[in-house]
Every structure is written in structure tokens, then in C-alpha cells.
C-alpha positions in Angstrom: 16.1 -19.5 20.7 16.8 -23.3 21.2 16.1 -25.6 18.3 16.3 -28.8 20.3 14.1 -31.8 19.8 13.5 -31.1 16.3 12.2 -33.6 13.8 13.6 -33.8 10.3 12.2 -35.5 7.3 14.3 -36.4 4.3 13.2 -35.0 0.8 10.8 -37.5 -0.6 10.6 -35.9 -4.0 10.1 -32.2 -3.5 7.7 -29.8 -1.8 4.3 -28.9 -3.5 5.0 -26.1 -5.8 8.8 -26.4 -5.6 11.2 -28.6 -7.6 13.1 -31.5 -6.1 16.5 -29.6 -5.9 14.9 -26.7 -4.0 14.1 -28.5 -0.9 16.9 -29.2 1.7 14.8 -30.6 4.5 11.5 -30.2 6.4 11.9 -29.4 10.1 9.2 -29.5 13.0 10.2 -28.5 16.7 8.4 -28.1 19.9 9.2 -24.4 20.0 6.9 -24.0 17.1 4.0 -26.3 17.9 2.0 -27.1 14.7 4.4 -25.3 12.4 6.4 -27.0 9.7 9.5 -25.3 8.2 10.6 -26.3 4.8 14.2 -25.2 4.3 15.1 -24.3 0.6 17.8 -23.3 -1.6 16.4 -20.4 -3.5 17.6 -19.5 -7.1 17.0 -15.8 -6.9 16.2 -13.2 -4.1 15.7 -10.0 -5.9 12.1 -9.6 -7.1 11.5 -7.1 -9.7 8.4 -4.9 -9.1 6.8 -3.7 -12.2 6.4 0.0 -12.8 2.8 -0.5 -13.5 2.3 -1.6 -9.8 2.6 1.9 -8.6 5.0 0.9 -5.8 7.6 3.4 -4.9 10.5 0.8 -5.2 11.5 -1.5 -8.0 12.8 -4.4 -6.1 11.7 -6.5 -3.1 13.3 -9.3 -1.1 11.5 -11.9 1.0 13.5 -14.4 3.3 10.5 -16.4 4.0 7.2 -17.5 2.5 4.2 -17.9 4.8 4.1 -16.1 8.2 3.5 -17.2 11.7 2.1 -13.9 12.6 -1.2 -15.5 11.1 -3.0 -12.2 10.7 -6.6 -12.8 9.5 -6.4 -10.0 6.8 -3.0 -10.6 5.4 -3.0 -9.6 1.8 -0.2 -12.1 1.0 -2.3 -15.2 1.7 -3.0 -16.0 -1.9 0.7 -16.3 -2.7 0.9 -19.5 -0.8 -1.4 -21.0 -3.3 1.4 -20.8 -5.9 3.1 -23.6 -3.8 0.0 -25.7 -3.8 -0.6 -24.8 -0.2 -3.9 -23.2 1.0 -4.1 -19.5 2.0 -5.5 -20.3 5.5 -3.7 -22.5 8.0 -1.1 -23.6 5.6 0.0 -19.9 5.1 0.2 -19.7 8.9 2.0 -23.1 9.5 3.8 -24.1 6.4 6.8 -21.8 6.3 9.3 -21.7 3.5 12.8 -20.6 4.7 15.3 -19.7 2.2 18.6 -20.9 3.7 20.8 -19.4 1.2 19.2 -15.8 0.9 22.2 -13.7 1.6 24.6 -15.7 -0.6 22.2 -15.5 -3.6 21.6 -11.8 -2.9 25.3 -11.0 -2.8 25.7 -12.6 -6.1 22.9 -10.7 -7.5 24.2 -7.3 -6.2 27.5 -7.9 -7.9 26.0 -7.9 -11.4 27.3 -5.1 -13.6 23.5 -4.4 -14.5 22.6 -3.7 -10.8 22.0 0.0 -10.4 21.8 0.1 -6.6 18.0 0.8 -6.6 16.0 0.8 -3.5 15.1 -2.8 -2.2 12.1 -3.2 0.1 11.9 -5.9 2.7 8.8 -7.1 4.4 6.4 -6.3 1.6 5.0 -9.7 1.3 5.9 -11.8 4.5 7.6 -10.5 7.6 11.4 -10.9 7.8 11.3 -10.6 11.5 8.6 -13.2 12.3 9.7 -15.5 15.2 11.6 -17.9 13.1 14.2 -15.2 12.2 15.5 -15.8 15.8 16.6 -19.3 14.8 17.6 -18.8 11.2 19.2 -15.4 11.4 18.8 -14.6 7.8 18.5 -10.8 8.1 22.1 -9.9 9.4 23.9 -11.1 6.4 21.1 -9.8 4.1 21.5 -6.3 5.7 25.3 -6.6 5.3 25.1 -7.6 1.7 22.8 -4.6 0.8 25.0 -2.1 2.8 28.4 -3.2 1.4 27.0 -3.1 -2.1 25.7 0.5 -1.5 22.1 -0.4 -2.0 19.5 1.6 0.0 16.7 -0.4 1.6 13.6 -0.3 3.7 12.2 -2.7 6.2 8.5 -3.0 7.1 7.8 -5.4 10.1 5.6 -6.2 13.1 8.5 -8.1 14.7 10.2 -6.8 17.8 13.1 -9.0 16.8 14.3 -6.2 14.6 15.7 -4.7 17.9 18.5 -7.5 17.7 19.9 -6.0 14.5 19.8 -2.2 15.4 23.6 -2.1 15.8 24.0 -3.5 12.4 21.3 -1.2 10.9 23.0 1.8 12.5 26.3 0.8 10.7 24.4 0.4 7.4 22.8 3.6 7.9 26.2 5.3 7.8 26.7 4.2 4.1 23.2 3.9 2.7 19.8 5.2 3.2 17.8 3.0 5.5 14.1 3.4 6.2 12.5 1.5 9.1 8.7 1.1 9.4 6.6 -0.7 12.0 3.1 -2.1 11.0 0.6 -1.3 13.9 -3.2 -1.5 12.9 -4.8 -1.3 16.2 -4.2 -0.6 19.9 -6.9 -2.9 21.2 -4.8 -5.8 22.8 -7.8 -8.1 22.8 -8.8 -7.6 19.1 -5.1 -7.9 18.2 -5.0 -11.4 19.8 -7.7 -12.3 17.5 -6.6 -10.8 14.3 -2.8 -10.9 14.6 -2.6 -14.0 17.0 1.1 -14.7 16.2 2.4 -11.3 16.1 3.8 -9.1 18.9 1.3 -7.2 21.0 0.4 -3.6 20.1 2.2 -2.7 23.3 5.4 -4.5 22.2 5.4 -2.8 18.9 5.1 0.7 20.5 8.2 -0.2 22.4 9.7 -1.1 19.1 8.9 2.2 17.6 10.6 3.9 20.8 13.5 1.7 20.3 14.0 2.8 16.7 13.6 6.4 17.7 16.1 6.1 20.5 18.6 4.6 18.1 18.4 7.7 15.9 16.0 6.5 13.2 13.0 8.2 12.0 10.3 5.5 12.5 7.4 5.4 10.0 4.3 3.6 11.2 1.8 1.8 8.9 -1.5 2.1 10.3 -2.6 -0.8 8.1 -5.0 -2.0 7.6 -7.7 0.2 9.0 -10.4 -2.4 9.5 -13.9 -1.0 8.8 -16.3 -1.1 11.8 -13.7 -2.5 14.1 -10.7 -0.1 14.2 -12.0 3.0 12.3 -13.7 5.1 14.8 -12.4 8.6 15.5 -11.8 7.6 19.3 -9.9 4.5 18.2 -7.7 6.4 15.7 -7.0 9.2 17.9 -5.9 6.9 20.8 -3.7 4.9 18.4 -2.1 7.9 16.8 -1.6 9.3 20.2 0.3 6.3 21.3 2.4 6.1 17.9 3.5 9.8 18.4 4.4 9.4 22.1 6.5 6.4 21.0 8.5 8.7 18.8 7.2 8.0 15.3 7.8 10.6 12.7 5.2 9.8 10.1 2.3 7.5 9.4 0.5 5.9 6.5 -3.1 4.5 6.7 -4.6 2.0 4.3 -8.1 0.6 4.6 -8.2 -3.1 4.6 -8.5 -4.9 1.2 -9.6 -8.4 0.7 -8.1 -9.9 -2.4 -8.9 -13.4 -3.6 -8.7 -16.0 -0.8 -8.0 -13.5 1.9 -11.7 -12.4 1.6 -13.1 -15.8 2.6 -10.5 -16.2 5.3 -11.2 -12.9 7.0 -15.0 -13.1 6.4 -15.1 -16.6 8.1 -13.8 -15.0 11.1 -16.4 -12.2 11.0 -19.1 -14.8 10.7 -17.9 -16.5 13.9 -17.1 -13.5 16.0 -19.0 -10.6 14.8 -21.9 -12.1 12.6 -24.0 -8.8 12.9 -21.2 -7.1 10.8 -21.2 -9.6 8.0 -23.9 -7.9 5.8 -22.2 -4.7 6.3 -18.9 -5.9 5.0 -20.6 -7.5 2.0 -22.3 -4.3 1.3 -19.1 -2.3 1.7 -16.9 -4.3 -0.5 -19.4 -5.6 -3.0 -17.9 -8.3 -5.1 -14.5 -6.6 -5.1 -11.4 -6.4 -2.9 -11.5 -2.8 -2.0 -13.7 -0.6 0.1 -15.8 2.0 -1.7 -14.3 5.5 -2.7 -16.9 7.1 -0.5 -15.6 5.1 2.6 -12.0 5.9 1.7 -12.8 9.6 1.4 -14.6 9.7 4.9 -11.8 7.8 6.5 -9.2 10.1 5.0 -11.2 13.1 6.3 -11.3 11.6 9.7 -7.7 10.8 10.0 -6.1 14.1 8.6 -6.9 16.4 11.6 -5.9 13.6 14.0 -2.5 13.1 12.2 -1.8 16.9 12.5 -3.0 17.1 16.1 -0.5 14.5 17.2 2.4 16.2 15.3 2.8 13.4 12.8 3.3 13.7 9.0 0.9 11.9 6.7 3.1 9.9 4.4 2.4 8.9 0.7 5.4 10.3 -1.2 8.9 8.8 -1.5 10.5 10.8 1.4 10.0 11.5 5.1 10.5 15.0 6.3 14.2 16.0 5.7 15.1 16.3 9.4 18.6 15.6 10.7 18.3 11.9 11.3 20.6 8.9 11.3 18.6 7.4 8.5 16.5 9.5 6.1 14.0 7.4 4.2 14.6 7.1 0.6 12.6 3.8 0.2 8.9 4.6 0.9 6.8 1.9 2.6 3.6 3.9 2.5 2.3 2.0 -0.5 4.0 -1.2 0.3 0.6 -3.1 0.7 -0.4 -2.4 -2.8 -3.0 0.2 -2.3 -2.7 4.1 -2.2 -2.4 5.5 1.2 -5.0 7.9 2.6 -2.6 10.9 2.7 
């Protein structure tokens, strides 16, 4: 990807929510119209995950903050507010790039206290969003994890992951590597509205196929399942069929949750595009972030026979089926979105 004709602004005293010493420069470029990249030097990269969170991993890594996938329902949107940005357009267009991610990670992995616990990548913002093609943060991050003997998982919508498949194959020879693709819907037109900056569903199916052909056991996150828009039996049946045909081994499904400012951002879109559904959404979610238990139970009942019909494994525990594969998943991504899966 070319990075020509970029404009660079000098540090004028720091980025909102970041100290003066963190910001290296601010960059805009015609290849990313309307997007501003804030290149920073991070002080740490390994994020401890509390046991109380219920996550199946204790550490996560994020090379970016903010995401040009611009998914309307993204649960990570409120985290941008910690930087004094808003959770709407700023999340889509004000992207924090951790230039020294690999160097900081290598230092953290050399600590005597490091016990080589599973590290999850892609649990907040996507490490393979488009800008990764320019910054190439992931290859040295993968190398640092593998050389330290640290198992890891990657969850992504980004087809750019295919670039790193040779490196991931090498890593899988020495540590457990779990690769998962997020694919919430098969409807191309709906995806353009809800995931406007992400690769198309068709492209992500090809990514799943590429992972399978490379010898991995692809896991697919059908997440979120969006009430009234992607949750019918026919829609789920078609999507799971396509996922199975592409070579996925297992799936997780999570109903959409609308925490904090994500709720307003999503419901604004509903009011504009599907106003007849607005009252139904408000009734389903009430004043909370999660669908009702009754809805979750009905959705799970709808999904289980479809998952079995297509020869997939419903994934909620820490391991995929122990089949002979290049990379057996030790790092589960089924609960990576912060809510129990339906299986």
C-alpha cells in the first residue's frame, strides 16, 4: 500500500487522553480519506484480563485503538472515550497506532515473571484493519510471541491476515495458534451498512478457506447475531452452510449487546434505516445492554440443530476438537466479546 502524499502535523502538546511524550506524529493520507492516524509510542502492550471477566485468556494485545471497519454495533466503541474522543465517527476515523508495539512486547515477554500464558489479539480492535498493510505491526508481534514460547489467538475480519500465513505456519510449529474469523452475516448489502469498512462477507469466506488450506482449524465467530435482521432460521442456515463449505471447524454465536455509547450509535442507525424496528429493540433490550434470557434461549434452540446439520462444532469451552491439525486452538475466542456464547 502506498503512503504517498501524506500530511504530517507536529506534536502541539499531546493527543487528547495521551501524554505529550506518547505522540510521535499525526498523519493523514489520500489512501484513507477522512481518517487521521496518531502514531504513538506505547509504554506497555500486554493487557491483563481480570479473572472475574470470565474470559478464557488472561492477557490481550491491541496494536491499534479505533478501527476503520466502522462496525455500527462494535462493543469497543466506548473505549475511545478514554482518549477524549467520541465513540462514533472518532472511533472510525481517529486511529491510534502503536509504533513500538513489538519492541515493547519483546521486553515484556522477557520478564522472569512471564509464564507464557495465552495472549489474545483482536479482542478490542482489529489487528488486521486496513492500516496494518502500511504499518506492518503484526509480523514482529507474531515473531515475538512465537520466539518466547507464548501461545496466542487472533480474531479478525481482515483478509490481510493471509499475508502473514507463512509466518503463522512457522509460529504454529512451536506454539499453539488459534485463528478465528468474525462473520456475523451473509447479506452483502446489510454488511455494507453495518460493517462499511470491513471486507465483504464473501471475502471473509475466502479468508476462512485460505486458513483451512494452510492447515489451520478455522473458528468462526457468528457475532453479533443481530435481532430481527440476521437471526432468522433461513439466514442462519445459509450463513452456517457457507461457513462450513469454506472449511471452518467450529463456530460461536453471540447475540448483539449494546453497551454504553454503542447503544446510541446503533439505535441511531436503526431509526434512520429501520424505524419500524426501533420500538422492538427498545423492548428487547429494555434499559440494559443485553437481550433478554428468553431471546437468548430461543436463539440457541434455533442454532443448535443448524450447527449440527452443517457438521460444525458449537464452541464455548477452551479447546477445539482435538483433530490432527497444524494448530490446535488453546486460546479460545468464543467468549472474546465479553459475553457467554450460545453453545
